[in-house]
N, C-alpha and C positions, 0 to 999 in steps of 0.2 A: 846854868852861867847865862851869859850876855850873849847876848842877843849882838851883841859886835867884839868880834875881839881882832887882842891884836896883833897884824904881825906877826910879834916875831913867838908871842906864844902860839901862835896856830903852825909855825914851824914845829915851835919842841916838843908839841904833842904831831905833829907832824913823824917828825926821832924817835916814840917813843912807841909805834902804829908801825912802823919798822921792825925798829928791831923786836916785836912780838910774831911776825909772817911764820912760818915753819918754811923749812931751808926747803932749798931743792932738791928734787929726787933720786935724781944721779951722785945727788951725794952722798944715800942711801948704798948707792952702788959701789961706791967708789972706797965703801969705809967697810963692808958686811961681806963683801961682793954677790955673787947672782940669783944665790941659792938662799939666799936670809932675807924674809919679809921682817919691814924694820921702819914705820911710819915717820915723813922725816917731819918731825913733831919734837924728837924724840934731841935733834941738833939743830936747834936754839937755844939760845944761850940765855934768852929773859926770859920766863915763859911769864907772861901775868894775862887777868882780863877785867874788865872794865868792871863785872861784878867788886870781882873778889879785893882786890888792892885799885887804892887808887894811888894818880901820879904827884912830881911836885912842880907838873910843870902851867 
Protein backbone atom coordinates (compact mmCIF):
# COMPACT_ATOMS: atom_id res chain seq x y z
CA UNK A 1 0.00 0.00 0.00
CA UNK A 2 1.13 3.53 -0.59
CA UNK A 3 2.98 5.45 2.08
CA UNK A 4 0.57 8.38 1.83
CA UNK A 5 -3.08 7.36 2.22
CA UNK A 6 -5.93 9.72 1.40
CA UNK A 7 -8.05 10.78 4.35
CA UNK A 8 -11.22 9.23 2.92
CA UNK A 9 -9.52 5.86 2.56
CA UNK A 10 -8.21 6.08 6.13
CA UNK A 11 -11.74 6.68 7.39
CA UNK A 12 -13.05 3.66 5.50
CA UNK A 13 -10.27 1.48 6.92
CA UNK A 14 -10.98 2.69 10.46
CA UNK A 15 -14.64 1.76 10.04
CA UNK A 16 -13.69 -1.73 8.84
CA UNK A 17 -11.37 -2.18 11.84
CA UNK A 18 -14.11 -1.19 14.28
CA UNK A 19 -16.52 -3.73 12.77
CA UNK A 20 -14.21 -6.66 13.46
CA UNK A 21 -13.58 -5.95 17.16
CA UNK A 22 -15.04 -8.16 19.87
CA UNK A 23 -18.29 -7.23 21.47
CA UNK A 24 -18.15 -5.86 25.04
CA UNK A 25 -17.90 -8.52 27.74
CA UNK A 26 -21.19 -7.51 29.36
CA UNK A 27 -23.16 -8.56 26.27
CA UNK A 28 -22.37 -12.19 27.12
CA UNK A 29 -23.86 -11.76 30.59
CA UNK A 30 -26.87 -9.95 29.18
CA UNK A 31 -27.64 -12.59 26.55
CA UNK A 32 -26.75 -15.85 28.30
CA UNK A 33 -26.71 -15.02 32.01
CA UNK A 34 -23.84 -15.39 34.47
CA UNK A 35 -23.63 -19.20 34.27
CA UNK A 36 -22.66 -19.61 30.62
CA UNK A 37 -19.15 -18.86 29.38
CA UNK A 38 -19.15 -17.67 25.78
CA UNK A 39 -16.46 -15.79 23.90
CA UNK A 40 -17.40 -12.15 23.15
CA UNK A 41 -16.25 -12.59 19.55
CA UNK A 42 -19.42 -14.53 18.83
CA UNK A 43 -21.48 -11.36 19.12
CA UNK A 44 -19.70 -9.35 16.43
CA UNK A 45 -21.59 -9.02 13.18
CA UNK A 46 -18.70 -9.02 10.73
CA UNK A 47 -15.82 -11.42 11.25
CA UNK A 48 -12.92 -10.60 8.97
CA UNK A 49 -9.18 -11.01 9.18
CA UNK A 50 -6.56 -9.11 7.23
CA UNK A 51 -5.02 -12.42 6.17
CA UNK A 52 -8.19 -14.21 5.04
CA UNK A 53 -10.29 -11.63 3.25
CA UNK A 54 -9.60 -8.35 1.56
CA UNK A 55 -11.72 -5.21 1.90
CA UNK A 56 -12.77 -3.02 -0.96
CA UNK A 57 -11.74 0.15 0.88
